[in-house]
N, C-alpha and C positions, 0 to 999 in steps of 0.2 A: 266191392261197389255193387256188384250184382246181387249179393246176399242182402244188402241194405234195401235195395229196391223191392225185392221179393217180400221182405218183412213188412215194409210200409204197405204194400198191396194187401198182404194178409190183415193188417191192422184195419185199414179202410173197408175191407170186405166184412170184417167182424162188426164194424160200426154200422155198416149198411144192413147187415142181417139182424142185428140185435132188435130193431123195432118189431120184427115179425115174431120175436120170441117173448115179447112183453106179456102177451096173453098167458104164456106158460113160463111165468118168471122163474120158478124154482127158488129154493132158498138153501143157503149155506150157513151153518151155525158152528162156530168154533169157541169152545169154552176152556179157559185155562185158569183154574182157581176161581177167583172173583172176576176175572176179565172175560167178557163175552164179546165175540165179534160175529155180527150177522150181516149177510149180504145176499143179493140175488146172484144167480149163476152167471148172468150176462155181465154184471158189473165185475165180478170176480175175474171172468175171462178177459175183459178189456184191461183191468188193472194188471193182471199177469203179462199180457202182451206189452203193455207200456213198460213194466218193469224189465221184461226181457230186452226190449229195445234199448232201454237206458243202460242196461249192463253191457250190451254189445258196443254202444257208443263209448262208454267209459273205458272199456278194454282197448278199443281202437286208439283212443287218446293216450292211454297209459303206455301202450306198445310203441307209439311213435316217440313219446318222450323218453322212454327207456333206450330206444334205438339212438336217439340223439345224444343222450347222456354217455352211453358206451363209446360212440364215435368220438365225442369230444375227449373223453378220458384216454382213448387209444392215441388220439393225435398228440396230446400233451405228454403222455407217458413215454412214447417211443420217438419223440422229437430229437433227443440226444443220440439215439441209435441211428437214426436216418442221417443226422449231421455227421456222425462218425463214419458211416459207410461212404458218404459223399467225400469226406476228407481222405479216406483210405484210397478211393479211386483216383482222386487228384494226386495223392502222394505217389501211387504206383506210376501214374502217367509222368510225373516229374522225374521219378527215378529213371524210367526209360529214356526220357529226354536229356538225362544227365544234369538236371538241375538239382544237384545233390543237397544243397542247403535247404531249398524248399521241401524236398522230399523227406529229409531228416525231420524237419519241424512238423510236417503233417502227419507222418507215420508214427512218430513218437507220441503225438497228441491223441491220435485216434485208437491207440493200441488196445486199451481196456474197454472203451465203449463199444468198439466194433466187433468184440469178441473174436478178434484175430491177433491176439497179443503176440504169439510166437513169430508169426510171419511179419507183423509190423516192426517189432523190435529187431528182427534179423535184417530186414531191408533198411532200417534206420542205422543199424550198426554198420552195414556195408556202405551207406551213403556218407556217414561220418568218416569211415576209413578212407574213402576216395577223396575226402577233403583234407586228409592228414590230421583229423581230430581224433587222436588216439584215445584220450581220456573219455570222450563221448562214446566212441565205438565200444570201449571196454565196459562202460556202464550199461549200454544196451544188451551186450552179450551176457553181462551178469543177470539181467532181467530174463533172458532166454534160458539161462542155465538153472533159474529157479523153477522152471517147469520141465516136465518130461517131454522131449521132442517126440511127437507122434508121427511116425513114418506113414501110418495108415491115412492121416488127415492131410499132411504136408508133403509126403513123399520123401525119398532118400535125399533129394536135392537140398532140403533144409539142413540135413546133417552135413552135406558136403560144403555148403556156404559157411556154416558155423565152424567147421574144421579149418577151412581156408583162412577165415578171419582170426581164429585162435593162433594159427601158425604165423600169420602176419604180425601179430602182437607178441610173439614168442611165448605164448601161454602153453608151453609144451606139455605140462603135466595134465592140464585140463583136456588138451587135444588127445592125449594118450587114453584118458578115461572115456572119452566120447567114442573114439575109434574102436576101443576094446568092447564097448557096449554093443556096437554094430558090426563086430568082426565077421560075423557069418555072411555078410554082404560082400566081403572083399573078393571072394571067388566069382561073383556074379556081376560086379560092376567095376570096370577099369578105371573110372574116376576115383573111386575110393581106394583102389589098389595104388594109383599114383600118389595119393595123399599119404597112404601108409608107408610107401617107400620114402617119400620125402621126410616124414617124421622119423622114421627109423635111421636115415642117414644123420639127421641131427642128433639122435640118441646114440650114435656110433654103433648100432647093431649091424655091422657090416656083413657078418656071416648070414644073418636072416635076410638081408637085402639081396644077397647073391642068390639065395633060394627063390626069392620072389621075382627075380629077373627073368627066370625061366618062363613064368606066365606072362610078364610084361613083353618079352620078345615075340610071343605068339599073338599078342594083341593086334586087332586090326584097326583099333581106334587111337592108340597111343602113338605119338610121333617118335619115329625111330631115332631122330637126333636127340630127343629127350631121354630115350632109353639108353643110348650110348653115353650120355652124360652121367646118368646114374651108375652105369657099368663102370665108368672110369672112377667115379668117387668110391663106389663100393670096394672095387678091387684094390684101389690105392690104399684104402683104409685097412682092408684085410692084410695085405702084404706088409704094411707098416706095423700092424699089431703082431704079426708073426715075428718080425725081426726084433721089435722093441720089447715085447713081453716074453719072447722065447729066445731064439738065436738065429744066426744066418743059416744054419743048417735046417732049421724048422722052415724057414722061408723057401729054401730050394726044394724041400720035400713037399711042401704045399703046392708049389708050382708044378713039380713033376707029377703030382697026383691029379691035376686038372685034365679034363678030356681035351684031346688034340684040337677039336673044333673050337673050344673056348679059348685055348691059347693062341689060336690063329686069329681070334678077333682083335681088330686093331686097338680099341680102347683098352682091352685087357693087356695086350702086349706092351703098349706104351706105359700103362700103369706099373707094370713089372719093371720095365726099363727105368722109369722115373725113380722108383724106390732103390733100385740098384745103384743108380748114379748118385743119388743123394747120400747113400751110405758108403760110396766109393768101392763098391764090390765090382771090380773092373773085369775080371776074367769072364765070369758068366755074361756080363753085359756085352763085352766084345763078341763073344760066342754067338749072341743073338743078332747084333747089329751088322757084323761083317758080311754075312750072306745077303742081307738086305741091300747093302751098298754094292756088293759085287754083282748082284743081279741088276740092280738099278731100274727095275721096272715099275716100282711103286712110288710115283712122284709125290703123292700126298704124304705118304709115310716118311719119305726122305725130308720133306719140309718140316715135319713135326719133330724129327730127330734133332734138327737144329736147336730146339728149345730145351733139350735135355741138359742138365748140369754135368756135362762130361768132364772127366779129369785125366784120363789116359786115352789118347786118340791116335798113337803112332800107327798101328795096324789099319785103322780106319782111314787115316789120312793117305797112306800108301795105296790103298785100293782106290780112293778118289783120284789120285795123281795118275794112276793107270788109265782111268776113263779120260782124263784131261789129255793124256798123251795121244789118244786116238781122236779126240775132239776138243781142241784148245779153246774153242768159243762156246762151249756148252754152259749156258747160264745156270742150269741145275747143278753141275759139278763145281763151277766157280763159287757159287753160293755156299755149297756144302764145305768146300776146302776152307773158305774164309772163316766159317763158324767153328770148324775143327780147330783151326789156328788160334781163334779166340780162347777156346777151351784150354789150350796149352800156353796162353798168353804170349804167343808169337805174334806181336803186333805188326811187325814189318811184313811177314808173309800174309797176314790177314788184310792189310792195307793194299797190297799188290793184287790180291784176289778180288777185293771189292772194286778197285780201280778198273780192272779188266771187265768186271760184271757191268758197272754203270756206263762204260763206254761202248757197249754192244749196241748194234742197231735196235731201235724200239725200246720200250720200257720193259725189260726182261727181269727186273728186280721187283721186290715187293716191300711192304712196310717194315717187316722184320730186318731185311737187308739194310735198308737206309738207317734205321735206328742203330743197329749194330755197327755200321760203318761210321756214323757220327761218334759213337763211343770209342772206336779204335783211334779215330783222328784226335780225339781229346786226349787219349793215352799217349799219343805220339807228339802232343804239344802243338798240333795244328788247329788252334781254336777257331781261326777265321774260316777255314775250310770246313770244320765241323758244323759251324753255324749255317754255311751254304747248304750242307747236306740236310740239316734239320729243316731249313726253308723248303727244300725240295720235298721233304716228308710231308710238310703241311700241305703243299700244293697237291701232292699225290693223293692225300686223304680228301681234299676238297674236290678233286676231279672224280673221285670214286663215288662221293656222295651226290 
């Protein structure tokens, strides 16, 4: 604006001065072939100033129009992108609020226009999975798999979510391919280690899982209860493979070769006892369980022994009866004796032990005791009493919940 004012002032100044120059007109002659242009100096200056001002005005108008044109084009061209970003933000919000149906709809719709295809399809797959829409979830996962997952852009979390969804849908081959692609991160991220162990257990790579459990036990982020569950699965699988693919002797050698600290771990010890009991390898089994019963110090382990499919229990039952001789009202030993009697199908002895247990002051029995007691009564033909015990079991569970 200031420039225009200055130019106008120059123009009027030139008009004001021009009369004083009339006496000294001066001439300009331009000849181009047959064309001749003749003018005074003052007139030429005035025309040039007018031309210059006209050019400035035209440029101003043109620039404004050009600016308007680009603004309008930008608004039209990027309208779909802005709408996609708006849908993306709403979709993420719906996902957080667990409105999975709306989240799936919005995120799948805006995947391509928002230029966040991987993330959108991944979240849409997760939302569909939470709705139980397996076909939709697999479709979105296929869209993700068509593109290379970029850890730099989306982080390792995108890989973790994809792996978990693939495991949920039992797409084990694709999960293995993806986890092998990012295998170098296993040693640095416990979440990926957990998924690797889970997948390896499905693949029955038990020896490999046993090695990975060393790192899992040292982890400060993985739940130890979950690690113990993996440990039980892995060692049960290893022990079964030894005996089924090789021999009983190979199983014993494998057990003997384990470090003492590992053999003392409860999940490992119980896994070994479980395999021995299933295959009726009674002598080594009794050799392990008898000291546990004689000491009687580990109540949790004694309760888990009740669940083993035992077949030869004479020595164990004798050790339990010695404890009962000193303490006839011990709920721990009455329960243990009853379950050992069930293993030998001595229904009368089992019934007596259970009757003594349930008649103790307070509720010193548990769900396993009541369920087994009902089964014993059924074997004894006492169906009405068995139903009463089952009703007590239902009430027991309701009270706990």
